[in-house]
C-alpha positions in Angstrom: 2.3 19.6 -6.8 3.8 16.1 -7.9 2.2 12.7 -6.8 4.7 11.5 -4.7 4.1 14.3 -2.4 0.3 13.8 -2.4 1.3 10.2 -1.8 3.8 10.4 0.6 2.0 13.2 2.8 -1.6 10.7 2.6 0.2 7.7 3.7 1.9 9.6 6.3 -1.7 11.2 7.3 -2.9 7.5 7.4 0.1 6.2 9.6 -0.2 9.1 11.9 -3.8 8.2 12.2 -3.3 4.6 13.1 -1.1 5.5 15.7 -3.3 7.8 17.7 -6.7 5.7 17.0 -5.1 2.2 16.9 -8.4 0.4 15.5 -8.8 -2.8 16.6 -12.4 -4.0 15.9 -13.2 -4.4 11.7 -15.7 -1.3 12.5 -13.2 0.7 13.7 -10.7 -0.1 11.1 -13.7 0.8 8.8 -14.3 3.9 10.1 -10.8 4.9 10.2 -10.2 4.2 6.6 -12.6 6.7 5.3 -11.0 8.9 7.9 -7.4 8.4 6.1 -9.0 8.9 3.1 -10.5 12.0 4.0 -7.4 13.4 5.3 -5.6 12.1 2.2 -7.7 14.4 -0.1 -7.6 17.2 2.3 -3.8 17.0 2.5 -3.9 17.3 -1.4 -6.3 20.2 -1.5 -3.6 21.9 1.2 -0.5 20.9 -0.4 -2.2 22.5 -3.7 -2.5 25.9 -2.2 1.4 25.8 -2.6 2.4 27.5 -5.6 3.7 25.0 -7.8 4.4 24.1 -11.9 6.2 21.2 -12.3 4.7 19.1 -14.5 4.8 21.8 -17.4 8.5 20.7 -17.5 7.4 17.5 -19.1 6.4 16.8 -22.4 2.7 15.6 -22.9 3.9 12.6 -24.5 6.1 11.1 -21.7 4.2 12.5 -18.7 2.1 9.1 -17.7 5.8 7.1 -17.9 6.9 10.0 -15.1 3.7 9.3 -13.3 4.0 5.5 -13.0 7.7 5.7 -12.6 6.8 8.4 -9.5 4.1 5.9 -8.2 6.9 2.8 -8.3 9.1 5.1 -6.3 6.8 6.1 -3.6 4.9 2.4 -3.1 8.5 1.2 -2.8 9.9 3.6 -0.3 6.6 3.5 1.9 7.1 -0.5 1.6 10.4 -0.2 2.6 10.5 2.4 5.6 6.9 1.6 6.3 4.9 -1.6 5.8 8.1 -3.9 5.7 8.4 -3.0 9.3 5.1 -4.2 10.1 5.6 -7.7 9.5 3.8 -10.2 12.1 1.2 -7.2 12.9 -2.5 -7.0 12.7 -2.7 -5.0 9.0 -5.0 -2.0 10.0 -1.6 0.1 9.8 -1.4 -1.0 6.2 -5.0 -0.5 5.7 -4.7 3.6 6.6 -1.6 4.2 5.0 -3.0 3.2 1.9 -6.3 4.8 2.0 -4.2 8.1 2.7 -2.1 7.2 -0.3 -5.6 6.5 -2.3 -7.2 10.0 -0.8 -3.8 12.1 -2.0 -3.9 10.6 -5.5 -7.9 11.2 -5.9 -7.7 14.6 -6.9 -5.3 14.5 -9.5 -6.7 11.1 -10.5 -9.8 12.5 -11.7 -7.9 15.1 -14.0 -5.8 12.4 -15.3 -8.7 10.4 -16.2 -10.7 13.0 -18.0 -8.2 14.6 -19.6 -5.3 12.1 -20.4 -7.6 9.4 -20.7 -10.6 11.2 -22.5 -13.1 10.0 -20.0 -15.8 12.8 -20.3 -17.9 11.8 -16.8 -19.5 15.5 -15.6 -19.1 14.2 -11.7 -15.0 14.1 -12.8 -15.2 17.6 -14.0 -17.1 18.7 -11.0 -14.4 17.4 -8.8 -11.5 18.6 -11.2 -13.4 22.5 -10.5 -13.0 21.5 -6.6 -9.3 20.8 -6.8 -8.5 23.6 -9.4 -10.1 25.9 -6.8 -7.6 24.9 -4.3 -4.4 26.0 -6.8 -3.1 29.4 -6.1 -3.0 31.8 -9.0 0.8 32.2 -8.5 2.8 29.8 -9.6 6.8 29.0 -9.1 9.1 27.9 -11.5 8.9 23.7 -11.4 12.9 24.2 -10.5 12.0 26.2 -7.3 9.1 24.1 -6.1 10.4 20.6 -6.8 12.9 20.5 -4.2 10.4 22.2 -1.5 8.4 19.1 -2.6 11.0 16.1 -2.3 11.8 18.0 1.4 8.1 17.3 2.0 8.1 14.1 0.5 11.5 12.9 2.5 9.9 14.4 5.8 6.8 12.5 5.2 8.5 9.3 4.7 10.7 9.9 7.7 7.4 10.3 10.0 5.9 7.1 8.5 9.3 5.1 9.7 9.2 7.0 13.0 5.8 5.7 13.6 6.0 2.4 12.3 8.8 2.1 14.9 6.4 3.9 17.8 3.9 1.3 16.5 6.2 -2.2 16.6 4.9 -4.7 19.3 7.3 -5.6 22.0 9.2 -8.9 21.1 8.7 -8.2 17.1 
């Protein structure tokens, strides 16, 4: 999956968690943040079950540039459609959105750190092996899987938008 898909679905999981738990106390928010992180990781592993092979189309020397561009785009969209609408409210929803995004990124972040940056820590390799287990053995062309992932990302951003409207306090 492309990073955008994992980040937007993780963010949507965090936004939905806020909507349903609505943590008010600091201790509740801390626990909810760990749940959002777990939901982001879980969503990543679930999404990786969908056959995909999009990054093989990108030359390795520009892959990091593409990833940073994706990150900029995703954070911008989520900020505009979700977090920007949260002004004058508690920051709990922002925290859970970010925790979900971090969880959505963690499995592939381990791969990037290990393979692209060359940091060969054994625990990273173990984390990569768990992530690899969830990748299917069937691969679809990036030209087929890419539109599906964009669709999933758009639906996730729209869900964040809808949840941010529903969570808005009266008078704001």
